[in-house]
C-alpha positions as CSV (number, residue, x, y, z in Angstrom):
1,M,84.5,23.6,295.1
2,T,83.2,27.1,296.2
3,A,83.9,26.8,300.0
4,D,86.9,29.2,299.8
5,I,85.5,31.6,297.3
6,K,84.2,34.9,298.7
7,P,82.3,37.9,297.3
8,Y,84.1,40.9,296.0
9,P,85.1,43.5,298.6
10,A,83.0,46.3,297.2
11,Y,79.7,46.4,295.2
12,K,77.5,49.0,293.4
13,D,73.9,48.9,292.4
14,S,73.6,47.9,288.7
15,G,70.1,49.5,288.4
16,V,68.9,46.2,286.8
17,P,66.6,44.2,289.1
18,W,67.6,40.8,287.8
19,L,71.3,41.7,288.0
20,G,71.3,43.3,291.4
21,R,74.6,44.5,292.8
22,V,77.8,44.1,290.7
23,P,81.5,44.5,291.6
24,D,82.3,48.2,292.1
25,H,85.1,48.2,289.5
26,W,83.1,46.4,286.8
27,T,81.5,48.4,283.9
28,L,77.9,48.1,282.8
29,L,77.5,48.5,279.0
30,H,74.7,48.0,276.4
31,G,74.8,45.0,274.3
32,R,75.6,47.0,271.2
33,A,78.9,47.9,272.8
34,C,79.7,44.3,273.4
35,F,78.3,42.3,270.5
36,R,77.6,42.8,266.8
37,E,75.3,40.7,264.6
38,K,76.8,38.8,261.7
39,K,74.9,37.8,258.6
40,V,77.0,36.1,256.0
41,V,74.9,34.1,253.5
42,N,76.4,31.0,252.0
43,A,75.8,32.2,248.4
44,G,77.6,30.1,245.8
45,M,78.1,27.3,248.4
46,R,81.3,28.7,249.7
47,Q,81.1,26.4,252.7
48,T,79.8,22.8,252.8
49,T,80.4,21.9,256.5
50,V,77.0,21.8,258.1
51,L,76.9,22.7,261.8
52,S,74.2,22.1,264.4
53,L,73.3,23.6,267.8
54,S,72.9,20.6,270.0
55,Y,72.6,20.8,273.9
56,G,74.4,24.2,273.9
57,Q,77.3,22.9,271.7
58,I,78.1,23.7,268.1
59,V,78.9,20.4,266.4
60,I,79.6,19.3,262.9
61,K,76.7,17.4,261.4
62,P,77.7,14.1,259.7
63,V,76.5,13.8,256.1
64,E,74.6,10.6,257.0
65,K,72.6,12.4,259.6
66,L,71.4,15.1,257.3
67,H,67.7,14.2,257.4
68,G,64.5,15.8,258.4
69,L,63.8,19.4,257.4
70,V,66.7,19.6,254.9
71,P,66.6,22.7,252.6
72,A,66.7,22.4,248.8
73,S,70.0,24.2,248.9
74,F,72.4,25.1,251.6
75,E,73.0,28.4,249.9
76,T,70.2,29.8,252.2
77,Y,72.3,28.9,255.3
78,Q,74.7,31.4,256.9
79,I,78.4,31.1,257.4
80,I,79.8,31.2,260.9
81,D,83.4,31.2,262.1
82,A,85.3,29.8,265.1
83,G,84.6,32.1,268.0
84,D,81.1,33.2,266.8
85,I,78.2,32.8,269.2
86,V,75.1,31.1,267.7
87,V,71.7,31.9,269.1
88,R,68.5,29.9,268.7
89,P,66.0,32.8,268.9
90,T,62.8,31.0,268.3
91,D,59.8,29.9,270.3
92,L,60.5,31.6,273.7
93,Q,56.9,31.2,274.6
94,N,56.7,27.4,274.4
95,D,60.2,26.2,275.1
96,W,61.8,27.0,278.5
97,N,64.2,24.2,278.5
98,S,66.6,24.4,275.6
99,L,70.1,25.9,275.8
100,R,69.9,28.8,273.3
101,F,73.5,29.8,273.0
102,G,76.6,28.0,271.6
103,L,80.2,29.0,271.0
104,S,81.5,27.7,267.7
105,S,84.9,26.1,267.4
106,H,84.4,25.5,263.7
107,R,83.9,27.4,260.4
108,G,80.9,26.2,258.6
109,I,77.2,26.8,257.8
110,I,74.1,26.8,260.0
111,T,70.4,27.5,259.5
112,S,69.5,31.1,258.8
113,A,66.7,30.6,261.4
114,Y,69.5,31.2,264.0
115,M,71.3,34.4,264.9
116,C,75.1,34.8,264.8
117,L,76.9,37.2,267.1
118,S,80.5,38.2,267.5
119,T,82.1,40.0,270.4
120,L,83.6,43.5,270.3
121,D,86.7,44.7,272.1
122,A,85.0,45.0,275.5
123,L,84.6,41.2,275.8
124,T,86.7,38.2,275.0
125,R,84.8,35.7,273.0
126,D,84.8,33.1,275.8
127,Y,83.5,35.5,278.4
128,G,81.0,37.0,276.0
129,F,79.5,33.5,275.4
130,L,79.5,32.8,279.2
131,L,77.7,36.1,279.8
132,L,74.9,35.2,277.4
133,H,74.9,31.6,278.6
134,A,74.5,32.8,282.2
135,Y,71.7,35.1,281.3
136,D,70.1,32.2,279.4
137,L,70.3,30.0,282.6
138,K,68.7,32.8,284.6
139,K,65.9,32.9,282.0
140,V,66.5,36.6,281.2
141,F,65.5,36.2,277.6
142,Y,62.1,34.8,278.2
143,G,60.9,38.3,279.1
144,L,62.0,39.6,275.7
145,G,61.1,38.7,272.1
146,S,58.2,39.6,269.9
147,G,55.7,38.0,267.5
148,L,53.3,35.1,267.9
149,R,56.0,32.7,269.2
150,Q,58.1,35.3,271.0
151,N,61.3,35.2,268.9
152,L,64.4,37.2,269.6
153,D,66.1,39.6,267.2
154,W,69.0,42.0,267.3
155,G,66.8,44.7,268.9
156,D,66.6,42.5,272.0
157,F,70.4,42.5,272.3
158,K,71.2,46.2,271.4
159,Y,70.3,47.5,274.9
160,L,70.8,44.3,276.9
161,P,72.6,45.3,280.1
162,C,76.0,43.6,280.0
163,V,78.4,43.4,283.0
164,V,82.0,43.8,281.9
165,P,84.9,43.0,284.1
166,P,88.5,43.9,283.2
167,V,89.9,41.6,280.4
168,S,92.3,39.9,282.8
169,E,89.4,39.1,285.1
170,Q,87.3,37.8,282.2
171,A,90.1,35.3,281.5
172,A,90.2,34.2,285.2
173,I,86.4,33.7,285.2
174,V,86.5,31.6,282.0
175,R,89.4,29.5,283.3
176,Y,87.7,28.8,286.7
177,L,84.3,27.9,285.2
178,D,85.9,25.6,282.6
179,H,87.7,23.8,285.5
180,A,84.4,23.7,287.5
181,D,82.4,22.5,284.6
182,R,84.8,19.7,283.9
183,K,84.5,18.4,287.5
184,V,80.7,18.6,287.5
185,R,80.4,16.9,284.2
186,H,82.8,14.2,285.4
187,A,80.6,13.6,288.4
188,I,77.5,13.5,286.2
189,R,79.2,11.1,283.9
190,A,79.9,8.6,286.7
191,R,76.2,8.7,287.8
192,Q,74.9,8.2,284.3
193,Q,77.2,5.2,283.8
194,L,75.7,3.8,287.0
195,I,72.2,4.5,285.6
196,K,73.1,2.8,282.3
197,L,74.3,-0.4,284.2
198,L,71.2,-0.5,286.4
199,T,68.9,0.0,283.4
200,E,70.5,-2.9,281.6
201,Q,70.1,-5.0,284.8
202,K,66.4,-4.0,284.9
203,Q,65.9,-4.8,281.2
204,A,67.4,-8.3,281.6
205,I,65.0,-9.0,284.5
206,I,62.0,-7.7,282.6
207,Q,62.8,-9.4,279.3
208,R,63.2,-12.8,280.9
209,A,60.0,-12.5,282.9
210,V,57.7,-11.2,280.1
211,T,59.0,-13.6,277.4
212,R,59.8,-16.8,279.4
213,G,57.6,-16.6,282.5
214,L,58.6,-17.5,286.0
215,D,58.5,-21.4,285.8
216,P,61.9,-22.7,284.9
217,N,60.5,-26.1,284.1
218,V,57.9,-25.1,281.5
219,R,58.3,-26.3,277.9
220,H,59.3,-23.7,275.4
221,K,58.9,-23.3,271.6
222,P,60.5,-20.9,269.1
223,S,58.3,-17.8,268.6
224,G,59.9,-16.8,265.3
225,V,60.2,-13.3,266.6
226,P,63.8,-12.0,267.1
227,W,63.1,-10.0,270.3
228,L,61.0,-12.7,271.9
229,G,63.1,-15.9,271.2
230,D,61.8,-19.1,272.7
231,V,58.5,-18.7,274.6
232,P,56.4,-20.9,276.8
233,E,54.3,-23.4,274.7
234,H,51.0,-22.5,276.4
235,W,51.2,-18.7,275.8
236,R,49.2,-17.1,273.0
237,L,50.8,-15.2,270.2
238,I,48.5,-12.4,268.8
239,P,49.0,-9.4,266.5
240,F,48.9,-6.1,268.5
241,K,45.9,-4.8,266.6
242,F,43.7,-7.6,267.9
243,L,44.4,-6.5,271.5
244,S,43.3,-3.0,270.7
245,R,39.7,-1.8,270.8
246,R,40.5,1.4,268.9
247,I,43.5,2.7,266.9
248,Q,43.9,6.3,266.0
249,N,46.5,8.9,265.0
250,G,46.6,12.2,266.8
251,A,46.1,15.8,265.5
252,T,47.2,19.3,266.3
253,P,44.7,22.1,266.8
254,S,45.9,25.4,265.3
255,T,47.8,27.4,267.9
256,A,46.4,30.5,266.4
257,E,42.9,29.5,267.8
258,Q,43.3,30.3,271.5
259,E,39.9,28.7,272.2
260,Y,41.4,25.3,271.7
261,Y,43.9,25.8,274.5
262,E,42.5,28.3,276.9
263,N,41.6,26.7,280.3
264,G,42.5,23.3,278.8
265,T,42.0,20.3,280.9
266,V,42.8,17.3,278.6
267,P,46.6,16.6,278.4
268,W,48.0,16.7,274.9
269,F,51.2,14.7,274.3
270,G,54.0,14.8,271.7
271,P,57.2,12.8,271.2
272,S,58.8,14.8,274.0
273,S,56.4,13.2,276.4
274,I,57.7,9.7,275.7
275,G,61.0,8.9,277.4
276,T,62.6,6.0,279.2
277,S,59.7,5.5,281.7
278,I,56.9,3.0,281.1
279,G,54.2,5.7,281.6
280,V,53.8,8.7,279.4
281,G,55.5,11.8,280.7
282,T,54.7,15.5,280.8
283,P,52.1,16.7,278.3
284,V,53.1,19.4,275.8
285,R,50.0,21.4,276.5
286,H,46.4,20.9,277.7
287,L,43.4,21.1,275.3
288,A,40.0,22.7,275.9
289,P,36.7,20.8,275.2
290,T,36.2,23.0,272.1
291,A,39.1,21.3,270.3
292,F,37.3,18.0,270.6
293,A,33.9,19.3,269.9
294,Q,35.0,20.8,266.6
295,G,37.0,17.8,265.5
296,K,40.4,19.4,265.8
297,A,41.7,16.8,268.3
298,R,40.8,13.2,269.1
299,L,40.2,12.0,272.6
300,I,42.0,8.8,273.8
301,N,40.6,6.8,276.7
302,G,43.3,4.8,278.4
303,P,44.7,2.3,279.0
304,A,46.4,3.1,275.7
305,I,49.8,2.5,274.3
306,F,51.4,5.4,272.5
307,V,53.8,4.6,269.6
308,I,55.8,7.4,268.0
309,V,55.5,6.8,264.3
310,I,57.1,10.0,262.8
311,G,60.4,11.6,263.8
312,A,63.8,10.8,265.1
313,T,62.4,8.8,268.1
314,A,60.1,6.7,265.9
315,G,59.4,3.3,267.6
316,K,59.4,4.6,271.2
317,M,56.4,3.7,273.3
318,A,54.7,4.6,276.6
319,L,51.5,3.7,278.5
320,L,48.6,6.2,279.1
321,D,46.3,5.2,282.0
322,G,43.8,8.0,281.9
323,E,42.5,10.2,279.1
324,G,44.4,12.4,276.7
325,A,45.2,13.3,273.1
326,T,48.3,13.3,270.9
327,N,49.8,15.2,268.0
328,Q,50.0,13.5,264.6
329,Q,53.4,12.0,265.3
330,I,51.9,9.4,267.6
331,T,49.5,6.5,267.1
332,A,47.4,5.5,270.1
333,F,46.3,1.9,270.7
334,E,43.5,1.7,273.2
335,L,43.7,-1.7,274.9
336,R,41.1,-4.4,275.6
337,K,41.7,-4.9,279.3
338,E,39.9,-8.2,279.3
339,D,42.6,-9.8,277.1
340,I,45.8,-8.5,278.5
341,A,47.2,-6.5,281.5
342,P,48.3,-3.1,280.1
343,Q,51.6,-3.2,282.1
344,F,52.4,-6.6,280.8
345,C,51.6,-5.5,277.2
346,I,53.8,-2.4,277.3
347,Q,56.7,-4.2,278.9
348,Q,56.8,-6.8,276.2
349,L,56.1,-4.5,273.3
350,R,59.0,-2.2,274.3
351,L,61.4,-5.0,273.6
352,S,60.6,-4.4,269.9
353,E,61.6,-0.7,269.9
354,C,65.0,-1.0,268.3
355,W,63.8,-3.4,265.6
356,L,60.8,-1.2,264.9
357,K,62.9,1.9,264.5
358,S,65.1,0.0,262.0
359,T,62.1,-0.5,259.8
360,A,61.3,3.2,259.5
361,S,61.5,4.9,256.1
362,T,64.2,7.6,256.2
363,A,63.7,9.3,252.8
364,T,62.9,12.6,254.5
365,I,62.1,12.0,258.2
366,P,61.8,8.5,259.9
367,I,58.2,7.2,259.4
368,L,57.0,3.8,260.5
369,D,54.6,1.8,258.4
370,S,51.3,1.6,260.4
371,G,50.7,-2.0,259.2
372,T,54.1,-3.0,260.7
373,V,53.1,-1.6,264.1
374,K,49.6,-3.2,264.0
375,R,51.1,-6.6,263.2
376,L,53.6,-6.5,266.1
377,P,53.3,-9.9,267.8
378,V,52.4,-10.0,271.5
379,D,52.8,-13.3,273.4
380,F,51.1,-13.6,276.7
381,P,49.8,-16.2,279.3
382,S,46.6,-16.3,281.3
383,A,45.4,-13.3,283.3
384,E,46.5,-15.0,286.5
385,E,50.0,-15.7,285.2
386,Q,50.3,-12.1,284.0
387,R,49.4,-10.9,287.5
388,E,52.1,-13.2,289.0
389,I,54.7,-11.9,286.6
390,L,53.9,-8.3,287.3
391,E,54.0,-8.8,291.0
392,F,57.4,-10.5,290.6
393,L,58.7,-7.5,288.7
394,D,57.3,-5.1,291.2
395,K,59.4,-6.8,293.9
396,E,62.6,-7.4,291.8
397,L,62.8,-3.8,290.5
398,V,62.5,-2.0,293.8
399,K,66.2,-1.8,294.5
400,P,67.5,-0.9,291.0
401,N,64.7,1.7,290.6
402,A,65.6,3.3,294.0
403,A,69.3,3.4,293.0
404,I,68.4,5.0,289.6
405,D,66.1,7.6,291.3
406,T,68.9,8.5,293.7
407,A,71.4,8.9,290.9
408,R,69.0,11.1,288.9
409,R,68.3,13.3,291.9
410,E,72.1,13.7,292.3
411,I,72.4,14.6,288.6
412,D,69.6,17.2,289.0
413,L,71.4,18.7,292.0
414,L,74.7,18.8,290.2
415,R,73.1,20.6,287.2
416,E,71.4,23.0,289.6
417,Y,74.7,23.7,291.3
418,R,76.4,24.3,287.9
419,T,73.7,26.7,286.9
420,R,74.0,28.7,290.1
421,L,77.8,28.7,290.0
422,I,77.9,30.0,286.4
423,A,75.4,32.8,287.1
424,N,77.1,33.8,290.4
425,V,80.6,34.0,289.0
426,V,79.7,35.7,285.6
427,T,77.6,38.3,287.3
428,G,80.2,39.0,290.0
429,K,78.5,37.5,293.1
430,L,81.7,35.4,293.7
431,D,85.3,36.5,293.2
432,V,87.5,33.8,291.6
433,R,90.5,36.0,290.8
434,G,92.7,34.3,293.3
435,V,91.5,30.7,292.8
436,K,94.2,28.4,291.5
437,V,93.2,26.0,288.7
438,P,95.3,23.0,287.7
439,D,97.3,23.5,284.4
440,D,96.7,20.0,283.2
441,E,93.2,18.6,283.5
442,T,93.3,16.0,280.8
443,D,92.5,13.3,283.4
444,V,89.5,15.2,284.8
445,L,87.2,14.9,281.8
446,P,87.8,12.0,279.3
447,E,87.6,12.9,275.6
448,D,84.7,10.5,275.1
449,V,82.5,12.7,277.3
450,E,80.5,14.7,274.9
451,T,77.3,16.3,276.2
452,I,76.1,13.2,277.9
453,D,74.9,15.1,280.9
454,D,72.1,16.3,278.7
455,V,71.3,12.9,277.1
456,D,68.2,12.3,279.3
457,A,66.9,15.8,279.1
458,A,63.5,15.5,277.6
459,D,63.2,16.8,274.1
460,Q,66.1,19.1,274.2
461,G,67.4,17.2,271.2
462,D,69.6,17.9,268.3
463,D,68.2,20.6,266.0
464,V,68.8,18.4,263.0
465,V,69.3,21.1,260.4
466,E,66.5,23.4,261.2
467,A,65.4,24.9,264.5
468,D,62.5,23.5,266.5
469,S,61.6,20.7,264.1
470,E,58.8,19.3,266.3
471,S,57.2,22.6,266.8
472,S,57.4,23.2,263.1
473,T,55.6,19.9,262.4
474,E,52.9,20.9,264.9
475,E,52.3,24.2,263.3
476,S,51.9,22.8,259.9
477,A,49.2,20.3,260.8
């Protein structure tokens, strides 16, 4: 895609280390000459269409999904118009993953926790968004900000060095990058569809093995449990709580007390740590022994199964092998290893995730009833039969797991390529003025492709109606 694209013929030093050299005929301006901040409060409920910044896109929030941190009145929200650039300015210190800029195609309202910018005459709105997006991808803004959680404000944009090509060139850059983005997203889409099919194949293999066993001639009986179906007659059906030696909810030490986090060694997990893998993922932070000594956190000794009980991902589960701690959105069940193999237990329990989520109360945010989780039925055979089933799964899942890993690596490389391409083109490292782009690209990216290339990005989720909802929950604990 970039094989025939060359650098510009002449460059000059921008004087900005992270920008380096820029095309000789481009202008370098301060942010205040390129953007202005807008603040239009929705007083009197002039607008009712609620918008959301999700995966770098501004989307209309359906009424049925207005849950979570909903304000008493949307009059506190701000009005934005099509062409405005929305900025999530919060929590630079803790969140290095989120896409912080979105270009709106709608008129509506969005939380006042966000900033709203519009472009001045020097920039087209599309190039202005791409410029900030490119800086975001280069992590320029993480060296800015102020306050305890390193939030951005207009002062950080006023003197931001902005590279400004001629308007005709801005249009060429926007057109080329839109074309390139469509092709990359199409390639990502194909690989994600493959992952989905392979995951369904894996799930069918797992479900049959951990609910019916390996012997096709064994007698079965109805379990009375929707996700288990008929089970072998000789297996034991026991409530989850009786397989646990200890059950406890997590806690969040105050982030204002640095002693709880400095030189931390114990991994502390949140909902973002629980994804599609059986094992728990990356911890949010690490806690110091002081947090446990002063009763501000609760140590968990694995093997333990984490169940998210509060939030949009309520019902999701993962297995912890070692020691750790969680925030208050997770309940940890430390297992009795003498009764059940942890890997067998988590594989079977995860079959209940969809049902479990459907039972959550949604008056404000989804919350699971702890009694329902404790009573989840687990049906299992002898230790020897569990071992045989797990050995069978290890062999059967090698090929689909390898194919999924390959597809995910390819997706990572495609995203990395897209990031480099946007940054290089927008900052003038590549000259796309003469590149021909097809006029009709309706067949390149189907309309049903939304932002699926970000679906499996950990905890870069929809902002609901307020920014950084998980972080807000942690701070209020």
